[in-house]
N, C-alpha and C positions, 0 to 999 in steps of 0.2 A: 733682231737678238731676241732670245727668248727671255720670259720673265722668270721669276722664281717662286717657288713653292714653299711658303712657311708653313710649319705645323705649329698650330696656335693650341695652347692647352685651355681649357675649359674648367671652371669651376667644379667640384665634385658633388654639387646640390644644386636646385635652382639658386638664381641670385636672389628670390625672396627668403630662402632658407638661411644662406651662408652670408648676405651682406654683399657689398660691392665687390666684384673680383679684384679690386685693388688690394684686398686685405690679404690674399693668398698668391697675388701674382705680381712680378715685378713692372713698375710702371712703363719700363721700356717695351714690354711684351703687349701691353696695353696701346702704345704708342704705334706699334707696327698694326695690330689688330684694326684699329680704329682709322689706319692709312688706305685700308683696301677696300675695293669696292665690288671683289669677286670672291665668294667662298664656297667651298665644297664641303659639305656638314654630313655628318651622320643623320641628324635630324634638324629640317629648317627651323621649325619653331623652336627648339632648344637654342639654335643659333642666334635667330631673331631676338630671343630673351637675353642671350649674352650681350648680343650687341647694343640693345637697349639700356642694359645695366652700364655697360661701358661707356656710352652718351653721356652718363651723368657727370662725369669728370674728364672725358676725352671727346671732343667734337668728332664726329664720323666724316669720312671723306665725301660721303653723300647722304641724302635723307634715307631713312632706314628702308622705305619703300622702295628704294631705286636701286639699292644693294641687290646685286644678284647672287643667290644662293641655289645651287644645285645640290641635290642628295646623293650621298654614296654610302650604302648599307648592306647588309648580309644579303639583301635580295637584288642586289646591283650585278649584272653580269660582267665577265670581263671585256666584252665588247663594248660596253660604255666607257670605259676608261679614257680612249683617244679623244672622244668628243670632250670629256671632261677636262682634259690637258690642252684641247685646241687653243683655247684663249693664251693660255701660258706660254704655248709654242709661238704665237703670234705677238709676244712682248708685254701681256699682261700679268702682274704679279696676283697671286692667289693665296689665300688661307686656307690649310687644312684643319677642320675644326671638329673634336669628336664632341658626342653628347656629353661626355663628362670625363675629366682628367685629360691625359696625354695622347694626342692622335697616334695611330699604329700601332700602340701596345694594347694587346687585348682589344683589337679595334679593326674594323673593315680597312680602314685608310692604308694600311701597309701594303696593298696591291696596288694602289694610286703612287706611293713612294717609290715602289720598286718600276713602275712604269715611268716615272719621272725619270728615274735614273736611266734607263733604257733610252729616252729621248733626248739626253743629255742635259734635262733641266736642273738648275741648282737647287737642293734642298736644304732649307734652313730650319732646323728643329729649335724651338725655343722653349726657355725654361718655364716651368709651371708645376701644379700639384699632381703627383703621381701616387693612386691610392696604394699601389703594390709597394712603392720604395717607402712611402710613409709607413706603411704596416710593417715592413721588414725592419725599418729604423727602430720603431716602437716596441718591437716584439722581444728583443733580448736574445733572439736566435742566430743562429751564424749567417753574418752578412758578406762572408768570404765566399762562401759556396752555396747557391741556392738555384731553384728551379721554379718557374711559373708554369702550372700544369693546366690552365684554363679551367672548364667545368668538368666536375666528374661526372661518370655515367648515372642517369635516372632510377635506372632498374637497381632495386637493392642488391641483388646478387651481385650484379657486374659492380656495383660502387664498392662493394666490400673487397671485392678481387683487386680492385684498382688501389683502395685505400692499403691494403696488405703491401702490395708490390711497391708503393712508393715509399712505405713505412722501411721495408727493405733496402731500397736504395737510400734512403735518409740514413739508416744506420751503417752501411757500408762505407758510403761515401762522406759520412758526416755533413750531409747537405740539407738544408731548409727546403721544404716542400711547400708550395705556396698555389692556392686556387681559390675560385670564387664560385658563387652559385646565385641563381635566381633569388632574390630576397624572400620570397613566400616559401623556398624551400630551407632556409637556413636553418631553422631549428632540426628539421630532420637531418641535415648534413652534420651537425654537432653532435647530434646523438649516434650517427653513424660512427663518427671518430671516436667516440668514447666507447663505444661497443667493440672496434675492431682493433685500436691500438694498444699496445702495451701499457701497462701501468705507470713505468718512468717516462715514456714519451711525452715531451712537451707540446702542448696545443695553445696556439695564440688565436684569440677572436679580434678583431680590430673592425670597429664599427662606426659610421658617421663621422670618418676622418675630415678634419678643419671644421666640423660644426661645433657649436656650444655642447651638443650631445655627444661629443666624440667619447668612445671608451675604448681601451684595450687592455685585454685581460690574457697573461700567460700564466698557466698553470699546467702541473702534469696532469697525464689522465686520472692517476691515482686522487689529485687535489680536488679535479673537476668532480669526480664522483663523490667524495668525501662531504660535499656539501648536504644541507638537508634537501630533500627532495622538494618541498615547496620552493626553495631559494632557485635550485637549478632549473625548475619548472618555469619560474618568474623571468630568469636569465633567457631561456630559450625563447619564450614568448617575446621578449624584448627585443630580440633578433629578427622576428617576422617584419618582412617588409623594409628592413633598414639595409642599407648597402654596406656590405661587409666582405672583409679578406680574411681567410682562412690560412693557417701556416703550423707546421710541425716540423719537430725536429726529434729524432729517436734517439734513446740513450744508448 
């Protein structure tokens, strides 16, 4: 009989920054995590740090060095998936663990989940922090209709076209548009939004969610721009290298 594939959420920052995972995840989820000795993780180092922090309150199934962790990330080819699932097909339960947040959402684990379904393996998604949903909840924008668009183009011209297209869709469908960026390009993205979007479009930036330094700001483009230049510059500088989610809703 095949085992089960548990989709185990991770904290949204390193355990040292956010405290023990128990603060942002249900104890029942941590109990499942500590009962497993086989993990498929986006980053093995991050997975070990997560399990080490869990061990402070929940004894692990085996010593950490004996727990098997295989990596699945953007460099993993599709041909590797059967080998990752082989122990599960043979009866072992496994945990799919993202580097941060929930597995398979803005995360390479989706391919493994689809392969598990194709192989008749039961998939068990567990409750935990999702930066996308937390940002949407805190934004005040439309939570009835929204779309996550991943990363916008790096090229400035292509990015401008994409922002215009998403703003048009947002206006026509009254749909919140969501996206993320590599943290060191956060300021450039906010600047592009303020340049390309209409004055009444609402823009939200949600940063360091679940941390003590969490900030969520929703303002119209006009209001963002009306701030003193030095204030706006400090805000943009503060975004650099900080995990953030960007959202907007066109008027």
